[in-house]
TORDOLO-277980 format. One line per field, with one value per residue (C-alpha): residue in one letter; x, y, z. Coordinates in Angstrom, 1 decimal, always signed. Example, Ala and Ser with C-alpha at 12.3 -4.5 7.8 and 13.67 -1.06 7.14 Angstrom:
REM TORDOLO-277980
rest = c(A/S)
xx = c(+12.3/+13.7)
yy = c(-4.5/-1.1)
zz = c(+7.8/+7.1)
END
This chain:
REM TORDOLO-277980
rest = c(M/K/L/P/N/K/K/I/L/S/D/L/L/A/R/P/A/L/L/I/F/L/L/T/W/F/A/Y/G/A/A/I/N/S/S/N/L/I/A/F/D/L/Q/Q/I/G/V/E/A/M/V/E/R/H/H/F/Y/L/E/G/A/A/S/P/Q/M/T/T/K/G/D/V/F/K/Y/D/E/H/L/Y/A/A/K/Q/P/G/Q/F/M/A/G/A/V/V/F/F/V/L/R/I/F/G/L/N/Y/L/K/N/Y/L/L/T/S/A/L/V/I/F/F/T/A/S/L/V/L/A/A/S/A/A/A/F/F/K/L/A/R/A/M/S/P/D/G/A/D/L/F/W/P/T/G/A/T/L/A/Y/A/F/A/T/T/I/F/P/Y/S/G/I/A/H/H/D/A/L/A/T/G/Y/L/A/I/A/F/Y/F/I/F/Q/L/S/R/R/E/V/E/E/R/T/Y/L/K/S/G/A/A/G/L/L/L/G/L/T/I/T/T/S/M/L/P/F/F/M/V/L/L/C/V/I/Y/F/L/S/L/R/R/W/G/L/L/P/V/F/L/I/S/L/L/A/G/L/L/P/L/F/I/F/D/F/V/S/F/G/N/P/F/R/L/A/N/V/A/G/A/G/M/F/A/D/T/F/W/Q/F/A/P/R/N/L/G/D/K/L/V/F/N/A/R/A/L/V/F/Y/V/P/V/F/A/I/G/L/F/G/L/S/Y/Y/P/R/E/I/K/R/S/W/A/F/L/A/L/I/G/L/L/I/V/L/A/A/F/V/F/N/I/K/S/D/G/D/C/Q/F/G/P/R/Y/L/L/P/A/M/P/F/A/C/L/G/I/I/G/F/S/H/L/S/R/S/A/E/R/R/L/A/A/V/A/V/V/L/A/G/V/Y/S/F/V/V/N/L/V/G/A/L/R/G/A/M/G/C/L/H/G/E/N/A/F/W/N/H/V/A/A/L/G/Q/G/E/K/L/A/Y/P/L/A/W/W/L/L/L/P/L/I/I/C/G/T/L/L/I/T/T/I/A/E/R/I/R/A/N/R/S/T/F/R/I/V/S)
xx = c(-8.1/-8.4/-10.2/-8.0/-8.0/-9.3/-5.9/-5.3/-8.8/-8.4/-5.1/-6.6/-9.7/-7.4/-5.4/-7.7/-4.7/-3.5/-7.0/-7.0/-3.6/-4.7/-8.1/-6.5/-3.6/-5.9/-8.4/-5.6/-4.2/-7.6/-8.1/-4.8/-5.9/-4.6/-5.4/-2.9/-0.4/-0.3/-0.6/+2.0/+4.5/+7.4/+7.4/+8.0/+10.5/+12.9/+12.5/+13.2/+16.3/+17.8/+17.3/+17.5/+20.3/+21.9/+21.7/+19.6/+18.8/+15.6/+16.1/+16.4/+13.4/+12.6/+8.9/+7.0/+4.6/+7.4/+8.1/+9.1/+6.6/+6.5/+8.5/+11.8/+14.9/+18.2/+21.4/+24.8/+23.1/+20.8/+17.1/+16.3/+13.0/+12.4/+11.5/+13.2/+14.6/+13.0/+10.0/+12.2/+14.6/+11.7/+10.2/+13.6/+13.9/+10.5/+11.2/+14.5/+12.7/+9.9/+12.5/+13.7/+10.2/+10.2/+8.2/+9.3/+7.9/+8.3/+6.1/+3.9/+3.8/+0.4/+1.0/+4.6/+3.9/+0.8/+2.9/+5.6/+2.9/+1.3/+4.5/+5.6/+3.0/+0.0/+2.0/+3.4/+0.1/-1.7/+1.0/+0.4/-3.3/-2.5/-0.2/-2.9/-5.4/-3.0/-2.3/-6.1/-6.7/-4.0/-5.6/-9.1/-10.6/-9.7/-12.1/-13.6/-14.7/-13.3/-16.0/-14.1/-10.6/-12.0/-14.1/-11.2/-8.9/-11.3/-11.8/-8.1/-7.5/-10.6/-12.2/-9.2/-7.0/-4.8/-7.1/-6.7/-2.9/-2.5/-2.5/+0.5/+4.2/+3.9/+6.5/+4.1/+2.0/+4.9/+6.4/+3.1/+3.1/+6.7/+5.9/+2.8/+4.5/+7.5/+5.2/+3.5/+6.9/+7.9/+4.6/+5.2/+8.6/+6.8/+4.8/+7.2/+5.1/+5.7/+9.4/+9.6/+11.9/+12.8/+16.0/+14.1/+11.4/+13.8/+15.8/+12.7/+11.5/+14.8/+15.0/+11.5/+12.0/+15.2/+13.3/+10.5/+13.0/+14.6/+11.2/+9.6/+10.6/+6.9/+7.0/+10.5/+9.5/+7.2/+10.2/+12.1/+9.3/+9.2/+12.9/+12.2/+9.4/+11.8/+14.3/+11.6/+11.3/+14.9/+15.7/+19.3/+20.3/+18.2/+19.6/+22.6/+20.4/+17.8/+20.4/+22.3/+19.1/+18.0/+21.3/+20.8/+17.4/+19.0/+22.0/+20.2/+19.3/+23.0/+24.2/+21.7/+22.5/+26.3/+26.2/+23.7/+24.6/+28.1/+27.0/+25.3/+23.2/+22.1/+18.5/+16.8/+14.6/+17.7/+19.7/+16.8/+18.1/+15.0/+12.6/+10.7/+11.1/+7.3/+7.7/+10.1/+8.8/+8.2/+5.9/+3.5/+0.2/-1.8/-0.5/-1.2/-4.8/-5.2/-3.8/-6.1/-9.1/-8.0/-7.2/-10.4/-12.5/-10.7/-11.1/-14.8/-15.5/-13.1/-12.4/-15.0/-14.1/-10.7/-12.6/-14.6/-11.3/-9.8/-13.0/-12.6/-9.1/-10.7/-12.5/-9.5/-9.2/-6.8/-4.3/-3.9/-3.7/-0.8/+1.2/+4.1/+2.3/-0.7/+1.5/+3.5/+0.4/-0.9/+2.5/+2.7/-0.5/+0.7/+4.1/+2.7/+0.0/+2.7/+4.7/+1.9/+0.1/+3.3/+4.4/+3.2/+2.4/-1.0/-0.2/-1.1/-3.8/-4.3/-7.3/-8.1/-5.7/-2.6/-0.2/-2.1/-1.6/+0.9/-1.7/-4.4/-3.5/-3.0/-6.2/-8.2/-6.8/-9.1/-12.0/-10.9/-11.5/-15.3/-14.9/-13.9/-17.3/-18.9/-22.5/-23.6/-26.1/-23.2/-21.1/-24.0/-24.5/-20.8/-20.9/-23.7/-21.6/-18.5/-20.4/-22.2/-19.0/-17.0/-19.5/-19.5/-15.7/-15.4/-17.6/-15.6/-12.3/-13.4/-14.1/-10.7/-9.1/-10.9/-10.7/-7.3/-5.7/-4.7/-7.2/-6.2/-7.2/-5.9/-8.6/-11.4/-13.3/-11.6/-14.4/-17.1/-14.8/-14.5/-18.3/-18.9/-16.4/-18.2/-21.5/-19.9/-19.0/-15.2/-13.5/-10.2/-8.1/-7.5/-4.5/-4.7/-8.4/-9.4/-6.5/-7.3/-11.1/-11.6/-8.9/-10.5/-13.9/-12.6/-10.6/-13.6/-15.9/-13.4/-12.9/-16.6/-17.1/-14.1/-15.2/-18.9/-17.9/-15.6/-18.1/-20.8/-18.4/-17.3/-20.9/-21.9/-19.0/-20.0/-23.6/-22.4/-20.1/-22.8)
yy = c(+28.3/+30.0/+28.2/+27.5/+30.1/+29.5/+28.4/+25.9/+24.6/+24.2/+22.4/+20.1/+19.3/+18.4/+15.9/+13.3/+11.2/+14.2/+14.7/+11.0/+11.3/+14.3/+12.9/+9.6/+11.3/+13.6/+10.8/+8.6/+11.4/+12.4/+8.8/+8.5/+7.8/+7.5/+3.7/+3.0/+5.5/+3.9/+0.2/+0.4/+2.4/+0.1/+1.9/+5.2/+3.8/+2.9/+6.3/+8.1/+6.0/+6.8/+10.6/+11.3/+8.8/+8.0/+4.2/+1.4/-0.5/+0.5/+1.0/+4.4/+6.3/+9.4/+9.3/+7.0/+6.1/+4.4/+1.1/-1.9/-4.8/-7.6/-8.3/-7.5/-9.6/-9.1/-9.2/-8.2/-6.8/-4.5/-4.8/-4.7/-4.9/-8.1/-6.0/-4.7/-1.2/+0.7/+1.8/+3.3/+5.0/+6.6/+7.9/+9.1/+11.4/+13.0/+13.2/+14.9/+17.7/+17.8/+18.3/+21.5/+22.9/+21.9/+18.7/+15.6/+12.4/+13.4/+16.6/+16.0/+12.2/+11.9/+14.8/+13.9/+10.3/+11.2/+13.5/+10.8/+8.5/+11.1/+11.8/+8.1/+5.4/+7.6/+9.5/+6.4/+4.6/+7.7/+7.9/+4.2/+5.0/+7.6/+5.1/+2.5/+4.9/+5.5/+1.8/+1.1/+3.7/+2.1/-1.3/-0.1/-0.4/+2.4/+5.3/+4.1/+6.7/+7.0/+5.0/+1.7/+3.1/+5.4/+2.7/+0.2/+2.8/+3.8/+0.1/-0.4/+2.7/+2.5/-0.9/-3.1/-3.5/-0.8/+1.7/+0.4/+0.2/+3.6/+5.1/+3.2/+3.6/-0.1/-2.1/-4.2/-1.2/+0.9/-2.0/-2.5/+1.2/+1.0/-2.2/-0.9/+2.2/+0.3/-2.0/+1.0/+2.4/-1.0/-1.1/+2.3/+1.1/-1.8/+0.5/+1.4/+4.3/+6.0/+6.9/+10.0/+9.9/+6.2/+6.5/+8.3/+5.6/+2.7/+4.3/+4.9/+1.3/-0.1/+2.2/+1.4/-2.4/-2.1/-0.1/-2.7/-5.3/-2.9/-2.3/-5.8/-9.3/-10.3/-9.3/-10.6/-13.0/-10.4/-8.1/-10.9/-11.4/-7.6/-7.8/-10.6/-8.5/-5.7/-8.0/-9.4/-6.0/-6.4/-2.8/-3.4/+0.2/+0.9/-2.1/-0.3/+2.5/-0.1/-2.2/+0.7/+2.1/-1.3/-1.5/+2.0/+0.9/-2.1/-0.1/+1.1/-2.5/-3.6/-0.7/-1.5/-5.2/-4.6/-2.1/-4.0/-7.6/-7.5/-8.9/-6.9/-10.0/-11.0/-10.0/-9.1/-12.2/-14.4/-12.5/-13.2/-16.7/-18.5/-16.6/-15.5/-18.7/-18.7/-16.2/-18.5/-20.5/-24.2/-26.5/-28.6/-29.9/-29.3/-25.7/-25.0/-26.1/-24.1/-20.9/-21.4/-21.6/-18.7/-16.3/-17.3/-16.5/-13.2/-12.1/-13.0/-11.0/-8.1/-7.7/-9.4/-6.9/-8.7/-11.9/-9.8/-8.5/-12.0/-13.0/-9.9/-10.9/-13.6/-11.0/-9.3/-9.8/-12.3/-9.8/-8.4/-11.8/-12.7/-9.6/-9.7/-7.2/-9.4/-12.5/-10.6/-9.4/-13.0/-14.2/-11.6/-12.9/-16.5/-16.1/-14.1/-16.8/-19.5/-17.7/-16.6/-20.0/-21.8/-19.9/-20.7/-17.1/-15.6/-12.2/-12.0/-9.4/-8.2/-6.4/-8.5/-10.5/-8.4/-10.7/-10.2/-6.5/-6.6/-8.4/-5.8/-3.5/-6.4/-8.1/-4.9/-4.4/-7.3/-4.9/-3.3/-6.7/-6.1/-3.0/-5.3/-7.1/-6.7/-6.2/-3.1/-5.2/-7.4/-4.4/-2.9/-6.2/-6.4/-2.7/-3.6/-6.5/-4.3/-1.5/-3.8/-5.7/-2.4/-0.6/-3.5/-3.7/+0.0/+0.1/-2.7/-1.2/+2.3/+1.1/-0.5/+2.8/+4.9/+2.6/+0.9/-2.1/-3.9/-6.8/-8.5/-10.7/-12.8/-15.0/-12.6/-10.6/-7.2/-5.5/-6.5/-5.6/-2.1/-1.9/-2.9/-0.2/+2.4/+1.3/+1.8/+5.4/+4.8/+7.9/+8.2/+11.2/+12.1/+14.5/+15.6/+15.4/+19.0/+20.2/+17.9/+17.8/+20.9/+20.0/+16.5/+17.8/+20.2/+17.4/+15.0/+17.6/+18.3/+14.7/+13.9/+17.0/+15.9/+12.3/+13.2/+15.7/+13.3/+10.5/+12.8/+14.1/+10.6/+9.3/+12.4/+11.8/+8.1/+9.1/+11.5/+8.9/+6.3)
zz = c(+4.3/+0.9/-1.9/-5.0/-7.7/-11.3/-12.7/-10.0/-10.4/-14.1/-13.6/-11.0/-13.2/-16.1/-13.9/-12.3/-11.2/-9.2/-7.7/-6.7/-5.1/-3.0/-2.1/-1.0/+0.9/+2.8/+3.6/+4.9/+7.0/+8.5/+9.5/+11.5/+15.0/+18.5/+18.7/+15.9/+17.2/+20.6/+19.5/+16.8/+18.8/+17.7/+14.3/+16.1/+18.5/+15.7/+14.2/+17.5/+18.1/+14.8/+15.0/+18.7/+19.7/+16.3/+16.6/+15.3/+18.5/+20.4/+24.1/+25.7/+24.4/+26.5/+25.9/+28.4/+25.6/+23.7/+25.3/+23.3/+23.4/+20.9/+17.7/+19.3/+20.2/+22.0/+20.0/+21.4/+24.5/+22.6/+21.5/+17.8/+15.9/+14.0/+11.0/+7.9/+8.6/+5.7/+7.7/+10.4/+7.9/+5.9/+9.2/+10.4/+7.4/+8.2/+12.0/+11.4/+9.6/+12.2/+15.0/+13.2/+13.8/+17.5/+17.4/+19.3/+20.7/+24.4/+24.2/+21.1/+20.7/+18.9/+16.6/+15.8/+15.1/+13.0/+10.8/+10.5/+9.2/+7.0/+5.1/+4.8/+4.6/+3.8/+1.2/-0.5/-0.6/-2.0/-4.7/-5.5/-5.9/-8.5/-10.3/-10.1/-11.7/-14.6/-15.0/-14.9/-17.6/-19.8/-19.4/-20.2/-23.7/-26.2/-25.9/-22.6/-20.0/-16.5/-14.7/-14.5/-13.8/-11.1/-9.5/-9.5/-8.0/-5.2/-4.5/-4.1/-2.0/+0.3/+0.0/+0.8/+3.9/+2.4/+4.0/+7.7/+7.3/+5.6/+9.1/+10.3/+9.3/+8.6/+6.7/+4.6/+3.7/+2.7/+0.7/-1.1/-2.2/-3.4/-5.3/-7.0/-8.2/-9.5/-11.4/-13.0/-14.2/-15.7/-17.4/-18.9/-20.2/-21.9/-24.0/-26.8/-28.0/-24.7/-24.8/-22.6/-19.6/-20.0/-17.9/-15.1/-15.1/-15.1/-12.3/-10.3/-10.8/-9.7/-6.7/-5.5/-5.9/-3.8/-1.2/-1.2/+0.0/+2.4/+4.0/+4.0/+3.0/+2.4/-1.3/-1.9/-4.6/-6.1/-6.5/-8.2/-10.6/-11.4/-12.1/-14.6/-16.0/-16.6/-18.2/-20.5/-22.1/-23.5/-23.1/-22.4/-22.6/-19.5/-17.6/-16.0/-14.6/-13.4/-11.6/-10.0/-8.7/-7.4/-5.5/-4.2/-2.8/-1.1/+0.3/+3.4/+4.3/+3.8/+6.0/+8.7/+8.8/+8.8/+11.6/+13.7/+13.1/+11.5/+8.2/+5.4/+4.4/+7.9/+8.2/+11.5/+11.4/+10.9/+13.6/+16.0/+16.4/+15.2/+17.4/+14.2/+12.1/+11.7/+8.9/+6.9/+4.0/+4.9/+3.0/+5.2/+3.7/+6.8/+7.3/+3.6/+4.1/+7.3/+5.6/+2.6/+4.8/+7.1/+4.2/+2.3/+5.3/+5.9/+2.2/+2.3/+5.4/+5.1/+1.4/-0.9/-3.6/-3.8/-5.1/-7.5/-8.9/-9.3/-11.2/-13.5/-14.6/-16.7/-18.8/-20.2/-24.0/-25.4/-26.7/-23.1/-21.5/-23.8/-22.8/-20.4/-18.2/-17.6/-17.1/-14.6/-12.8/-12.5/-11.5/-8.7/-7.2/-7.5/-5.9/-2.9/-2.3/-2.5/+0.2/+2.5/+2.4/+3.4/+6.4/+9.9/+10.9/+9.9/+11.3/+14.9/+15.9/+12.4/+10.9/+7.8/+5.7/+6.3/+4.6/+1.4/+1.4/-1.6/-3.6/-3.2/-6.1/-8.6/-7.7/-8.0/-11.5/-12.3/-12.0/-15.3/-16.9/-16.7/-18.9/-21.7/-21.7/-25.2/-24.1/-22.1/-20.1/-18.9/-18.0/-16.0/-14.2/-13.4/-12.2/-9.8/-8.4/-8.1/-6.4/-3.9/-3.0/-2.9/-0.6/+1.8/+1.7/+2.2/+5.3/+6.9/+6.1/+7.0/+10.5/+10.6/+9.4/+11.9/+14.9/+14.4/+12.7/+15.8/+16.2/+19.5/+21.1/+18.2/+16.6/+17.4/+14.8/+14.8/+12.9/+15.4/+18.3/+16.9/+16.3/+19.9/+21.1/+19.1/+20.7/+24.1/+23.2/+23.2/+21.7/+19.9/+18.9/+15.2/+15.3/+11.7/+10.9/+11.4/+9.3/+6.4/+6.4/+4.2/+1.6/+1.5/+0.8/-1.9/-3.6/-3.4/-5.0/-7.8/-8.5/-8.7/-11.0/-13.2/-13.6/-14.2/-16.9/-18.6/-18.6/-20.0/-22.7/-23.6/-24.0/-26.0/-28.4/-28.6/-29.6/-32.2/-33.8/-33.7)
END
């Protein structure tokens, strides 16, 4: 592989968000492993059915590795996944192209499924990391260097459960990426001084919010709150584009439900005749208490940087706390918690708090709050706390990313199970790792160089001004 020429290098060094996108995308792709590819075969079965046999039901896959297990139900003599169809439809677009190049699930299951994931969940989540970085920079103090935005972005991308689920064409992970990018576009529209491409941004925000619902019902109320956030901007000239795009994002869901269940508004979980009612909202005090304890324990063990981020939200200055963006950010965390803590399911066999995936970007934005501390000693202390919690969270979630996000038997500690398997010498396959390792190293080196130079230049300027 040739090293990039000087012009490409200079362009990359001038765009840290692009470097973050590439670094994250290549890292996610390199970590895609056979454990996830086999355990989460349902995601691939839906893709194969749409492209190979042109229908939405699941049975009939030619590959012996693709046999339906859990999360399926029978409707009108056919088996369907109890999932929103967005993950399958996104994967079907990629698989359709891969078939042109001779790849298929029967002959090349691991490679084909890895590429489907790399160009869907991994790609979208990497793009959400770049959007997160730009959002974090905008919420940092004027004239601040890139330390805090970069640290918060890396925490979101690699020190949360986003990392373990980036290697699966997973509905909740994909929806989290769509939602985070949509929030960024709405935030851009809220900044009146940034008026470029407003129609494109409003259309993209609406489309991504629609795709979020098409892909997962978990962040449904978060999407509603983002719509309210958009309406609060009172940019009525952009509303038709936003609403039409929102409908376009929902249209694949309506088509799937109509073709499969005879009603465009009958969701798969509803058509499952109550088999999956444990994912419906239902308030019960005891269940609420159990879910609070369960998720608190999971956050402490798997994602302590999440709690650090929540704490950092309190340090944003008053003018930001009074903005619609900050109120929407807090509201997104609240409505997701209200939903997750009041359903019976806690996500069987999950690695970490999977149902809190959509909260990860918004909690990690709290890390930027520490950059607003007035005293340098306080900022340094906060930086130490973020780094310590981030490193611990990274190690735990790196193991999950490299070893698989399936944590059965349910109730056991998935991290320690993976560590034990490592100690026994259990080996997994990483179909894309060798192809992505060199680009990953190059992007990592360029990002470190860019961030270091900008921090140095910013501090030199600060000393001259002082």
